[in-house]
C-alpha positions in Angstrom: -13.2 -15.6 -2.5 -13.0 -12.0 -3.9 -12.6 -13.2 -7.5 -15.6 -15.6 -7.2 -17.7 -12.8 -5.6 -16.7 -10.4 -8.4 -17.9 -12.9 -11.0 -21.3 -13.3 -9.3 -21.8 -9.6 -8.8 -20.8 -8.6 -12.4 -24.2 -9.2 -13.9 -25.8 -7.1 -11.2 -23.2 -4.4 -11.8 -24.4 -4.1 -15.5 -28.1 -4.6 -14.9 -28.7 -2.3 -12.0 -26.3 -0.5 -13.1 -23.9 -0.4 -10.2 -21.5 2.0 -11.8 -20.7 5.2 -9.8 -19.4 8.0 -12.1 -16.8 10.2 -10.7 -15.8 13.5 -12.3 -12.1 14.5 -12.2 -11.6 18.2 -12.9 -9.3 19.0 -15.8 -7.5 22.2 -15.1 -5.5 24.5 -17.4 -2.1 24.9 -15.7 -1.5 28.4 -16.8 -4.4 30.1 -15.0 -5.8 27.1 -13.1 -9.2 27.4 -14.7 -11.3 24.3 -15.0 -11.8 23.3 -18.6 -14.0 20.3 -18.0 -14.2 16.9 -16.3 -12.9 13.4 -17.1 -15.6 10.9 -16.4 -14.3 8.0 -14.4 -16.1 4.8 -13.4 -16.1 3.2 -9.9 -18.2 0.6 -8.1 -19.0 -0.4 -4.5 -19.3 -4.1 -5.4 -16.6 -6.2 -3.7 -14.0 -7.2 -6.2 -15.2 -4.7 -8.8 -14.2 -1.4 -7.2 -11.9 -0.1 -9.9 -12.1 0.0 -13.7 -9.2 -2.5 -13.9 -11.1 -5.0 -11.8 -14.3 -4.4 -13.6 -12.7 -4.9 -17.0 -10.8 -7.9 -15.9 -14.1 -9.7 -15.2 -15.7 -8.2 -18.3 -12.8 -9.7 -20.3 -13.4 -13.1 -18.9 -17.0 -12.8 -19.9 -16.5 -11.1 -23.3 -18.5 -8.2 -22.0 -15.9 -5.4 -22.4 -17.9 -3.4 -24.9 -21.1 -3.7 -22.8 -19.3 -2.5 -19.7 -17.8 0.4 -21.5 -21.2 1.4 -22.8 -22.7 1.2 -19.3 -19.8 3.3 -17.8 -20.2 5.9 -20.5 -24.0 6.1 -20.2 -23.9 6.4 -16.3 -21.2 9.0 -16.7 -23.5 11.1 -19.0 -26.5 10.5 -16.8 -24.7 11.8 -13.7 -23.3 14.8 -15.6 -26.7 16.4 -15.7 -25.9 17.9 -12.3 -22.7 19.6 -13.6 -22.8 23.2 -15.0 -24.0 23.4 -18.5 -20.7 24.9 -19.7 -18.7 21.9 -18.5 -16.9 19.8 -21.1 -16.9 16.1 -20.5 -14.1 13.8 -21.5 -15.4 10.2 -21.8 -13.3 7.1 -22.0 -14.3 4.0 -23.9 -12.8 0.6 -24.3 -11.2 -0.3 -27.6 -13.6 -3.3 -27.9 -16.4 -0.8 -28.4 -14.8 1.3 -31.1 -16.1 -0.7 -34.1 -19.7 -0.7 -32.8 -22.0 1.9 -34.5 -23.9 2.3 -31.2 -20.9 4.0 -29.7 -21.6 7.5 -31.1 -25.3 6.9 -31.7 -26.1 6.0 -28.1 -24.2 9.0 -26.7 -25.8 11.4 -29.2 -29.3 10.1 -28.4 -28.7 10.4 -24.7 -27.3 13.9 -24.9 -30.3 15.0 -27.1 -32.7 13.7 -24.4 -31.1 15.8 -21.6 -30.0 19.3 -21.0 -26.4 18.4 -21.8 -25.0 20.2 -24.9 -22.5 18.4 -27.1 -19.5 20.1 -28.6 -18.1 17.4 -30.8 
């Protein structure tokens, strides 16, 4: 039942989007100062709660690059509430690495927000 429901909900996950970005602090061990955040993706959809489950369904649908893009863009969108000096560490799926939109979409989004890039 869970697998079938996950398959049905996957399109909604991408279209809505139903990705919830979470921001895991990255801390320098020496002085415990925060150096930034790793952007993580979660979902409230049954059967798609974790990245492993989301990418398993995406793999069956050959949508790994699209899911990776949606996760990254939702992570950037939600980061607007973080302090402007926060560094973001974004993950991407290897299926997306050869797509020219990978960097272009992120640069375009960052340029349209108050987020400053440091790449």
